[in-house]
C-alpha positions in Angstrom: -19.2 -23.9 -0.1 -16.6 -25.8 -2.2 -19.4 -27.0 -4.5 -20.5 -23.4 -5.0 -17.0 -22.2 -5.8 -16.4 -25.0 -8.3 -19.8 -24.5 -10.0 -19.0 -20.8 -10.5 -15.9 -21.7 -12.5 -13.0 -19.3 -12.7 -9.5 -19.4 -11.3 -10.3 -21.8 -8.4 -12.0 -24.5 -10.3 -8.8 -26.6 -10.5 -7.7 -26.0 -6.9 -7.8 -28.9 -4.4 -10.3 -28.8 -1.5 -7.3 -28.2 0.9 -6.0 -25.3 -1.2 -9.4 -23.6 -1.3 -9.9 -24.2 2.5 -6.4 -22.7 3.1 -7.2 -19.7 0.9 -10.5 -19.1 2.9 -8.6 -19.4 6.2 -5.9 -16.9 5.1 -8.5 -14.5 3.7 -10.5 -14.6 6.9 -7.4 -14.0 9.0 -6.2 -11.1 6.8 -9.7 -9.4 7.0 -9.6 -9.7 10.8 -6.1 -8.2 10.9 -7.1 -5.3 8.7 -10.2 -4.5 10.8 -8.1 -4.6 14.0 -5.3 -2.4 12.7 -5.0 1.3 13.7 -2.3 3.0 11.6 0.3 5.2 13.2 1.4 8.5 11.6 4.3 8.3 9.2 6.9 11.0 9.9 8.4 11.6 6.4 7.7 12.0 2.8 5.7 9.4 0.7 6.2 8.5 -2.9 2.8 7.3 -4.1 1.9 5.6 -7.4 -1.7 6.0 -8.6 -3.2 3.5 -11.1 -5.1 5.8 -13.4 -7.0 3.1 -15.3 -8.9 1.8 -12.3 -12.2 3.3 -11.4 -11.6 5.8 -8.6 -14.4 4.5 -6.4 -12.6 1.2 -6.2 -9.4 2.7 -4.8 -8.0 4.6 -1.8 -6.6 7.7 -3.5 -3.5 9.7 -2.6 -5.8 12.0 -0.5 -6.7 9.0 1.7 -3.1 9.1 3.0 -3.1 12.8 4.0 -4.1 12.2 7.7 -1.4 9.5 8.0 1.7 11.3 6.6 3.4 14.3 8.1 5.6 15.1 5.1 5.1 15.7 1.4 3.2 13.2 -0.7 4.6 12.9 -4.2 1.9 11.3 -6.4 2.9 9.7 -9.7 0.2 8.6 -12.1 0.8 5.2 -13.7 -1.3 4.3 -16.8 -2.5 0.9 -15.7 -5.1 -0.8 -13.5 -4.3 -1.2 -9.8 -4.1 -5.0 -10.0 -1.6 -4.7 -12.9 0.9 -2.4 -11.2 3.5 -5.2 -10.7 3.3 -6.3 -14.4 6.2 -5.6 -16.7 4.6 -2.7 -18.5 3.8 -0.8 -15.3 7.1 -1.7 -13.7 8.9 -0.3 -16.7 7.2 3.0 -15.8 7.6 2.7 -12.0 11.2 1.5 -11.9 12.9 4.6 -13.3 10.8 6.9 -11.1 11.6 4.8 -8.0 15.3 4.5 -8.9 15.6 8.3 -9.4 13.8 8.9 -6.1 16.1 6.6 -4.2 19.2 8.1 -5.8 18.0 11.5 -4.7 17.5 10.3 -1.1 20.9 8.7 -1.1 22.5 12.1 -1.8 20.6 13.8 1.1 21.9 13.7 4.7 19.8 11.5 6.9 17.5 13.1 9.4 16.7 11.5 12.7 13.2 11.4 14.0 14.2 13.9 16.7 15.1 16.4 14.0 11.6 16.4 12.4 9.0 18.9 13.4 6.3 17.6 15.7 2.8 17.9 14.3 -0.3 16.7 16.1 -1.9 13.6 14.6 -5.6 13.8 13.6 -7.9 11.1 14.9 -7.7 7.8 13.0 -10.3 5.3 12.3 -9.6 1.7 13.5 -9.9 -0.9 10.8 -9.6 1.6 7.9 -7.3 -0.8 6.0 -4.6 1.9 5.5 -1.1 0.8 6.0 1.5 3.6 6.7 4.8 3.4 4.9 7.5 1.9 7.2 10.3 4.1 8.5 13.7 3.5 6.8 16.1 1.1 8.5 18.1 2.5 11.3 15.4 4.9 12.4 16.2 7.5 9.8 13.4 9.4 8.1 13.5 11.5 5.0 
């Protein structure tokens, strides 16, 4: 397989055999973890950033999260491709939105999980690859 990878050229051509083997092992492990994962329901609001320059059929859209979030989903379109969302030009757009959102949350009183309305969770699909947003530290949810 290493011969095939090297013959194809690209980013891995200069990697050592050990580096490529480690990458394959990690990738195999990550795929197994995604397939075995069943997401819980997130009890709170979600700030979601959509990469608008990536073809929609290649992404999970904001609607994909609806069965996994009890609260409001605030979608913000970012004019970049998904794989470039952590690049400086996209972060320049994301950073102020996130900072404003966090500042707004800091001014609100914290709610405990017990204070949130209980809504029945729809059935989930094991191995969907969706990861719910983690609850804030200390058990508070916004």
